Residue frames as qw, qx, qy, qz and C-alpha x, y, z in Angstrom:
[[0.852, 0.166, -0.486, -0.100, -11.67, 2.31, -17.00],
 [0.659, -0.624, 0.381, -0.179, -10.67, 0.03, -14.18],
 [0.547, 0.524, -0.653, -0.013, -7.67, -2.20, -14.31],
 [0.909, -0.357, 0.200, -0.076, -7.00, -5.68, -12.80],
 [0.239, 0.683, -0.690, 0.009, -3.30, -6.51, -12.65],
 [0.946, -0.135, 0.073, -0.286, -3.46, -10.33, -12.58],
 [0.087, -0.480, 0.873, -0.002, -0.97, -12.91, -11.47],
 [0.761, 0.047, -0.455, -0.459, -1.88, -16.44, -12.51],
 [0.643, -0.010, -0.729, 0.233, -0.07, -19.20, -10.49],
 [0.237, -0.192, -0.657, 0.689, -1.41, -19.13, -6.95],
 [0.265, 0.245, 0.210, -0.909, -4.29, -16.92, -7.97],
 [0.709, 0.238, -0.248, -0.615, -6.19, -18.50, -10.86],
 [0.839, -0.020, -0.543, -0.016, -4.93, -21.86, -9.64],
 [0.676, -0.718, 0.130, -0.106, -3.64, -23.05, -6.28],
 [0.885, -0.061, 0.149, 0.437, -0.14, -23.85, -7.57],
 [0.101, 0.955, -0.195, -0.198, 2.83, -21.80, -8.53],
 [0.661, 0.635, -0.393, 0.072, 6.07, -22.07, -10.33],
 [0.860, -0.421, 0.101, 0.270, 8.94, -24.25, -9.24],
 [0.376, -0.576, 0.383, 0.617, 12.45, -23.84, -10.43],
 [0.312, 0.121, 0.736, 0.588, 11.40, -24.82, -14.00],
 [0.263, 0.322, 0.062, -0.907, 9.57, -22.04, -15.61],
 [0.386, 0.070, -0.718, -0.575, 8.10, -24.52, -18.13],
 [0.201, -0.247, -0.924, 0.211, 6.44, -26.39, -15.30],
 [0.285, -0.111, 0.030, -0.951, 3.12, -24.40, -15.61],
 [0.144, 0.312, 0.888, -0.305, -0.38, -25.22, -14.35],
 [0.046, -0.459, -0.622, -0.633, -3.86, -24.63, -15.70],
 [0.253, -0.357, 0.049, -0.898, -6.82, -22.85, -14.42],
 [0.025, -0.252, -0.893, 0.374, -8.93, -23.80, -11.32],
 [0.092, -0.571, -0.620, -0.531, -12.64, -23.23, -12.13],
 [0.361, -0.776, -0.467, 0.223, -13.46, -21.88, -8.65],
 [0.379, -0.459, 0.046, 0.802, -10.68, -19.28, -8.95],
 [0.111, 0.175, 0.546, 0.811, -11.84, -18.32, -12.42],
 [0.199, -0.702, -0.650, -0.209, -15.31, -17.89, -11.06],
 [0.385, -0.671, -0.238, 0.587, -13.85, -15.43, -8.58],
 [0.226, -0.224, 0.313, 0.895, -12.42, -13.41, -11.43],
 [0.066, -0.453, -0.727, -0.512, -15.74, -13.71, -13.40],
 [0.283, -0.760, -0.552, 0.193, -17.52, -12.26, -10.33],
 [0.319, -0.504, -0.003, 0.802, -15.21, -9.27, -10.31],
 [0.103, 0.008, 0.548, 0.830, -15.88, -8.59, -13.95],
 [0.158, -0.606, -0.737, -0.257, -19.62, -8.90, -13.41],
 [0.309, -0.768, -0.363, 0.428, -19.51, -6.38, -10.49],
 [0.165, -0.696, 0.230, 0.660, -17.16, -4.09, -12.44],
 [0.758, 0.449, 0.459, 0.112, -18.13, -4.40, -16.14],
 [0.380, 0.907, -0.164, 0.075, -15.80, -1.64, -17.26],
 [0.518, -0.673, 0.511, 0.137, -12.78, -3.43, -15.77],
 [0.768, 0.552, -0.325, -0.015, -10.02, -4.87, -18.02],
 [0.903, -0.367, 0.150, 0.167, -7.24, -7.23, -17.27],
 [0.323, 0.814, -0.478, 0.067, -3.50, -6.56, -17.55],
 [0.968, -0.106, -0.196, 0.119, -1.35, -9.66, -17.09],
 [0.149, -0.856, 0.461, -0.181, 1.44, -9.16, -14.51],
 [0.912, -0.235, 0.336, -0.009, 2.20, -12.93, -14.27],
 [0.305, -0.475, 0.717, 0.408, 5.32, -14.65, -15.58],
 [0.603, 0.384, 0.699, 0.031, 2.79, -16.30, -17.89],
 [0.356, 0.860, 0.010, -0.367, 3.09, -13.17, -20.10],
 [0.120, -0.600, 0.695, 0.377, 6.28, -14.66, -21.44],
 [0.286, 0.035, 0.936, 0.201, 4.39, -17.64, -22.90],
 [0.429, 0.076, -0.307, -0.846, 1.83, -17.57, -25.67],
 [0.779, -0.119, -0.493, -0.369, 0.54, -21.14, -25.16],
 [0.403, -0.465, 0.650, -0.447, 0.16, -23.17, -21.99],
 [0.358, 0.213, -0.871, -0.262, 0.61, -26.81, -22.68],
 [0.006, -0.171, -0.923, 0.344, -1.54, -28.14, -19.81],
 [0.388, 0.476, 0.302, -0.729, -4.39, -25.94, -20.92],
 [0.765, 0.583, 0.244, -0.126, -4.14, -26.42, -24.67],
 [0.603, -0.226, 0.445, 0.622, -1.30, -27.20, -27.00],
 [0.354, 0.477, 0.532, 0.604, -3.00, -25.30, -29.89],
 [0.072, -0.868, -0.343, -0.352, -4.89, -22.33, -28.41],
 [0.208, 0.465, -0.351, 0.786, -3.18, -19.34, -26.73],
 [0.304, -0.339, -0.781, 0.428, -3.79, -19.48, -23.02],
 [0.143, 0.203, 0.201, -0.948, -5.32, -15.92, -23.00],
 [0.509, -0.033, -0.484, -0.711, -7.91, -17.07, -25.42],
 [0.487, -0.224, -0.840, 0.088, -8.59, -20.06, -23.18],
 [0.165, -0.277, -0.570, 0.756, -8.97, -17.74, -20.15],
 [0.247, 0.138, -0.076, -0.956, -11.17, -15.27, -21.96],
 [0.522, -0.130, -0.716, -0.446, -13.43, -18.16, -23.23],
 [0.413, -0.303, -0.803, 0.306, -13.73, -19.50, -19.61],
 [0.076, -0.277, -0.341, 0.895, -14.57, -15.97, -18.42],
 [0.264, 0.695, 0.657, 0.126, -17.11, -15.41, -21.31],
 [0.038, -0.934, -0.043, 0.352, -15.43, -12.04, -21.87],
 [0.756, 0.327, 0.257, 0.506, -13.66, -11.83, -25.17],
 [0.327, 0.672, 0.006, 0.664, -11.16, -8.97, -25.33],
 [0.544, -0.826, -0.130, -0.074, -11.10, -8.42, -21.60],
 [0.726, -0.373, 0.163, 0.555, -7.29, -8.94, -21.47],
 [0.355, 0.933, 0.055, 0.025, -5.95, -5.66, -22.95],
 [0.387, 0.781, -0.430, 0.238, -2.24, -6.01, -22.24],
 [0.867, -0.207, -0.308, 0.332, 0.70, -7.15, -20.22],
 [0.307, -0.917, 0.155, 0.200, 3.02, -5.33, -17.87],
 [0.467, 0.751, -0.467, 0.015, 6.55, -4.77, -19.38],
 [0.958, -0.141, -0.113, 0.221, 9.17, -7.46, -18.92],
 [0.013, 0.950, -0.261, 0.168, 11.84, -5.51, -17.11],
 [0.880, -0.375, 0.233, 0.177, 14.04, -8.39, -16.04],
 [0.759, 0.016, 0.275, 0.589, 17.62, -7.73, -16.94],
 [0.274, 0.806, 0.195, 0.486, 17.06, -4.08, -17.85],
 [0.315, 0.311, -0.337, 0.831, 18.75, -1.04, -16.34],
 [0.431, -0.451, 0.031, -0.781, 15.50, 0.01, -14.63],
 [0.704, -0.219, -0.673, 0.065, 15.88, -2.23, -11.60],
 [0.373, -0.651, 0.336, -0.570, 15.42, -1.94, -7.86],
 [0.891, -0.326, 0.215, -0.233, 15.60, -4.37, -4.95],
 [0.576, -0.480, 0.611, 0.252, 19.28, -5.39, -5.21],
 [0.064, 0.403, -0.668, -0.623, 19.23, -5.27, -8.95],
 [0.096, 0.260, 0.944, 0.177, 16.25, -7.53, -9.46],
 [0.293, -0.084, -0.125, -0.944, 13.14, -6.15, -10.91],
 [0.216, 0.229, 0.865, -0.390, 9.77, -7.14, -9.24],
 [0.076, 0.576, 0.765, 0.278, 6.19, -7.27, -10.41],
 [0.161, -0.822, -0.350, 0.419, 5.67, -4.14, -8.47],
 [0.243, -0.462, 0.360, 0.774, 8.31, -2.37, -10.64],
 [0.134, 0.134, 0.768, 0.613, 6.68, -3.60, -13.79],
 [0.006, -0.726, -0.688, -0.020, 3.14, -2.56, -12.75],
 [0.195, -0.783, -0.103, 0.582, 4.42, 0.86, -11.77],
 [0.227, -0.259, 0.542, 0.766, 6.13, 1.17, -15.11],
 [0.090, 0.459, 0.805, 0.366, 2.93, 0.16, -16.85],
 [0.114, -0.836, -0.484, 0.231, 0.88, 2.83, -14.82],
 [0.257, -0.634, 0.138, 0.717, 3.48, 5.49, -15.58],
 [0.111, -0.223, 0.634, 0.733, 3.29, 4.92, -19.30],
 [0.051, -0.437, -0.837, -0.326, -0.43, 4.45, -19.75],
 [0.307, -0.518, -0.152, -0.784, -3.52, 6.71, -19.30],
 [0.141, -0.192, 0.707, -0.666, -4.40, 6.90, -15.59],
 [0.312, -0.338, -0.856, -0.237, -7.10, 4.40, -14.73],
 [0.465, -0.616, -0.123, -0.624, -10.20, 5.24, -12.74],
 [0.619, -0.563, 0.482, -0.260, -9.07, 2.63, -10.18],
 [0.668, 0.358, -0.651, -0.042, -7.06, -0.61, -10.19],
 [0.812, -0.452, 0.307, -0.202, -6.38, -3.72, -8.16],
 [0.306, 0.559, -0.771, -0.024, -3.41, -5.99, -7.98],
 [0.928, -0.207, 0.090, -0.295, -4.16, -9.70, -7.56],
 [0.434, 0.565, -0.678, 0.183, -1.12, -11.64, -6.50],
 [0.891, -0.379, -0.242, -0.059, -0.08, -14.41, -4.17],
 [0.710, -0.143, -0.169, 0.669, 3.31, -13.05, -3.30],
 [0.003, -0.935, -0.281, -0.218, 2.92, -9.55, -1.98],
 [0.619, -0.531, -0.043, 0.578, 6.30, -8.65, -0.33],
 [0.466, 0.145, 0.284, 0.826, 7.39, -6.56, -3.29],
 [0.077, -0.739, -0.425, -0.517, 4.40, -4.27, -2.93],
 [0.523, -0.701, -0.340, 0.347, 5.24, -3.19, 0.67],
 [0.346, -0.581, 0.027, 0.736, 6.13, 0.39, 0.88],
 [0.176, 0.089, 0.556, 0.808, 5.02, 1.25, -2.68],
 [0.375, 0.098, -0.022, -0.922, 2.02, 3.14, -3.97],
 [0.586, -0.038, -0.682, -0.436, 0.50, -0.24, -4.91],
 [0.106, 0.075, -0.896, 0.424, 0.36, -1.55, -1.35],
 [0.361, 0.211, 0.520, -0.745, -3.22, -0.42, -0.62],
 [0.655, 0.351, -0.241, -0.624, -4.43, -1.91, -3.95],
 [0.282, 0.308, -0.904, -0.093, -3.25, -5.44, -3.43],
 [0.876, -0.187, 0.068, -0.440, -5.43, -8.54, -2.86],
 [0.072, -0.531, 0.840, -0.079, -3.30, -11.26, -1.25],
 [0.873, 0.063, -0.320, -0.362, -4.17, -14.81, -2.54],
 [0.604, -0.592, 0.484, -0.224, -1.64, -16.22, 0.05],
 [0.597, 0.458, -0.652, -0.093, 0.97, -18.45, -1.44],
 [0.048, -0.343, 0.853, -0.390, 1.50, -20.14, 1.91],
 [0.485, 0.117, 0.724, -0.476, -2.02, -21.34, 2.24],
 [0.100, 0.056, 0.844, 0.524, -2.97, -21.72, -1.33],
 [0.317, 0.499, 0.536, -0.603, -6.21, -19.82, -1.11],
 [0.294, 0.291, 0.664, 0.623, -6.23, -18.59, -4.64],
 [0.200, -0.141, -0.126, -0.961, -8.78, -16.18, -5.85],
 [0.092, -0.360, -0.917, 0.147, -11.57, -17.36, -3.62],
 [0.083, -0.779, -0.549, -0.292, -14.93, -15.66, -3.00],
 [0.418, -0.802, -0.201, 0.375, -13.59, -13.45, -0.16],
 [0.454, -0.333, 0.308, 0.767, -10.71, -12.26, -2.19],
 [0.182, 0.438, 0.638, 0.607, -12.98, -11.58, -5.15],
 [0.208, -0.867, -0.451, -0.050, -15.18, -9.42, -2.92],
 [0.454, -0.652, 0.047, 0.606, -12.10, -7.53, -1.64],
 [0.377, 0.008, 0.483, 0.790, -11.04, -6.82, -5.23],
 [0.003, -0.714, -0.582, -0.390, -14.52, -5.48, -6.09],
 [0.348, -0.861, -0.287, 0.235, -14.39, -3.23, -3.09],
 [0.480, -0.405, 0.240, 0.740, -10.95, -1.88, -4.07],
 [0.258, 0.267, 0.568, 0.735, -12.11, -1.17, -7.64],
 [0.118, -0.776, -0.507, -0.356, -15.27, 0.61, -6.48],
 [0.115, 0.535, -0.262, 0.795, -13.30, 2.67, -3.90],
 [0.698, -0.589, -0.270, -0.306, -15.06, 1.11, -0.87],
 [0.770, -0.559, 0.102, 0.290, -11.65, 0.34, 0.62],
 [0.706, 0.318, 0.118, 0.622, -8.23, 1.67, -0.03],
 [0.335, -0.069, -0.152, 0.927, -6.53, 5.12, -0.03],
 [0.199, -0.216, -0.207, -0.933, -9.83, 6.93, -1.02],
 [0.278, -0.363, -0.889, -0.001, -12.25, 4.95, 1.18],
 [0.065, -0.368, -0.474, 0.797, -13.21, 7.91, 3.31],
 [0.286, 0.320, -0.130, -0.894, -15.02, 9.41, 0.41],
 [0.358, 0.017, -0.827, -0.434, -16.70, 6.22, -0.73],
 [0.739, -0.262, 0.078, -0.616, -19.97, 4.66, 0.28],
 [0.248, -0.317, 0.900, -0.166, -19.48, 1.58, 2.36],
 [0.671, 0.069, -0.513, -0.530, -21.05, -1.59, 0.79],
 [0.841, -0.254, 0.383, -0.286, -22.42, -4.73, 2.33],
 [0.220, -0.339, 0.875, 0.267, -20.39, -7.88, 1.77],
 [0.627, 0.194, -0.436, -0.616, -22.01, -9.51, -1.30],
 [0.903, -0.141, 0.176, -0.365, -23.76, -12.83, -0.94],
 [0.792, 0.421, -0.439, 0.047, -20.95, -14.65, -2.62],
 [0.078, 0.542, -0.685, 0.480, -19.04, -14.57, 0.61],
 [0.710, -0.358, 0.306, -0.524, -21.59, -16.44, 2.74],
 [0.986, 0.047, -0.130, -0.088, -20.89, -19.92, 1.35],
 [0.583, 0.469, -0.496, 0.440, -17.21, -19.41, 1.68],
 [0.218, -0.492, 0.523, -0.661, -17.53, -18.19, 5.30],
 [0.869, -0.213, 0.138, -0.424, -19.85, -21.14, 6.02],
 [0.900, 0.264, -0.317, 0.138, -17.30, -23.58, 4.61],
 [0.295, 0.546, -0.519, 0.588, -14.62, -22.00, 6.69],
 [0.513, -0.434, 0.382, -0.635, -16.67, -22.28, 9.76],
 [0.970, -0.037, -0.010, -0.240, -17.52, -25.89, 9.11],
 [0.750, 0.361, -0.442, 0.334, -13.82, -26.79, 8.47],
 [0.011, -0.556, 0.529, -0.641, -12.85, -25.04, 11.63],
 [0.771, -0.308, 0.265, -0.490, -15.45, -27.07, 13.64],
 [0.969, 0.153, -0.194, -0.013, -14.16, -30.28, 12.10],
 [0.486, 0.529, -0.490, 0.494, -10.63, -29.28, 12.82],
 [0.336, -0.521, 0.436, -0.652, -11.51, -28.48, 16.50],
 [0.924, -0.178, 0.107, -0.321, -13.13, -31.94, 16.91],
 [0.861, 0.340, -0.316, 0.207, -10.01, -33.55, 15.63],
 [0.206, 0.569, -0.516, 0.606, -7.83, -31.65, 17.89],
 [0.635, -0.423, 0.332, -0.554, -10.11, -32.49, 20.94],
 [0.993, -0.029, -0.060, -0.102, -9.84, -36.22, 20.04],
 [0.665, 0.449, -0.418, 0.425, -6.08, -36.00, 19.74],
 [0.149, -0.594, 0.430, -0.663, -5.85, -34.25, 23.13],
 [0.851, -0.273, 0.167, -0.416, -8.01, -36.95, 24.71],
 [0.957, 0.165, -0.215, 0.102, -5.84, -39.65, 23.32],
 [0.417, 0.533, -0.459, 0.575, -2.69, -37.99, 24.53],
 [0.356, -0.469, 0.406, -0.699, -4.30, -37.58, 27.94],
 [0.078, 0.063, -0.990, 0.100, -5.08, -41.38, 28.09],
 [0.529, 0.150, 0.407, -0.730, -8.83, -40.82, 28.02],
 [0.834, 0.368, 0.322, -0.255, -9.53, -42.93, 24.90],
 [0.492, 0.730, -0.417, -0.226, -8.13, -44.36, 21.69],
 [0.955, 0.164, -0.228, 0.098, -5.59, -47.03, 20.87],
 [0.393, 0.541, -0.476, 0.571, -2.90, -45.67, 23.13],
 [0.715, -0.605, -0.350, 0.031, -3.37, -47.12, 26.62],
 [0.643, -0.475, -0.100, 0.592, -1.44, -44.86, 28.95],
 [0.207, 0.940, -0.034, -0.270, -1.35, -42.04, 26.38],
 [0.810, 0.371, 0.042, 0.452, 1.75, -41.27, 24.41],
 [0.565, -0.217, -0.112, 0.788, 4.91, -39.08, 24.98],
 [0.057, 0.842, 0.263, -0.467, 4.20, -35.35, 25.23],
 [0.170, -0.489, 0.460, 0.721, 6.78, -34.58, 22.55],
 [0.209, 0.234, 0.835, 0.452, 4.46, -36.31, 19.97],
 [0.144, 0.710, 0.599, -0.341, 1.51, -34.01, 20.76],
 [0.092, 0.711, -0.092, -0.692, 2.70, -30.85, 18.92],
 [0.011, -0.223, 0.775, 0.591, 3.68, -32.73, 15.66],
 [0.119, 0.380, 0.914, 0.070, 0.38, -34.58, 15.80],
 [0.136, 0.784, 0.402, -0.453, -1.65, -31.30, 16.23],
 [0.035, 0.564, -0.409, -0.716, 0.43, -29.68, 13.43],
 [0.110, 0.013, 0.903, 0.416, -0.41, -32.55, 11.12],
 [0.141, 0.632, 0.744, -0.163, -4.16, -32.05, 11.88],
 [0.063, 0.780, 0.090, -0.616, -3.97, -28.33, 11.28],
 [0.016, 0.484, -0.581, -0.654, -2.03, -28.56, 7.97],
 [0.114, 0.217, 0.928, 0.281, -4.05, -31.53, 6.60],
 [0.156, 0.701, 0.657, -0.229, -7.34, -29.64, 7.34],
 [0.083, 0.771, -0.071, -0.628, -6.03, -26.53, 5.66],
 [0.811, 0.557, 0.176, 0.039, -5.17, -28.55, 2.56],
 [0.350, 0.836, -0.385, 0.172, -1.58, -27.50, 2.87],
 [0.820, -0.497, 0.284, -0.007, -0.07, -30.36, 4.94],
 [0.688, 0.583, -0.386, 0.196, 3.55, -30.95, 4.40],
 [0.861, -0.353, -0.245, 0.273, 5.76, -33.00, 6.73],
 [0.577, 0.264, -0.141, 0.760, 8.73, -30.61, 6.11],
 [0.088, -0.711, -0.042, -0.696, 6.85, -27.75, 7.63],
 [0.600, -0.693, 0.156, -0.368, 6.80, -29.02, 11.19],
 [0.957, -0.113, -0.158, 0.216, 9.49, -31.69, 11.33]]
């Protein structure tokens, strides 16, 4: 059996917890499709919830009546695919990292107390806790800073880890071609990059007095903030506080 250790916020949606644990978010269909793709490629894979969502039975923004795991399995079309949760070790004696237990600790505890899986992958958007552990080569990074979520490329990466095509035993595995699911994602990325470059070119021309509504150009100190605004807005992660 293969195992998928699954974080939710930032992975199955493009948002994550704020200070209020009750401020939870639902599922992004594109991200759920990525998980469905993994399960299609690895039909013997099962899901273990490593997310803080394991503390909650119901997720109000998904359904006030139906447990959120049931909602997820219905969206995946895979009843019974979620087989467990990692232990909640917060506040226990078994802690590391300055007394705070991490998701890495909880996953390691789960692996140590369960039958050894054939292979496993960790899907998370905050990966610092996995550095230097035996889990490091099994992690798919959904990138909390960019809000990628479990996109097509990450889904393909997870499949390759579960099948042994990359990771600690990759030397003994057959290398696979990147599945077709990646092509549309790569095309979209290229198209977005081209659009971003066109906007940057226009901004540089305006700053250099070549065109636009700024006769004589504008002060050089405005150029970097304006270019940052273009970059962050095109990435879908624009935030004034990040460059001011």
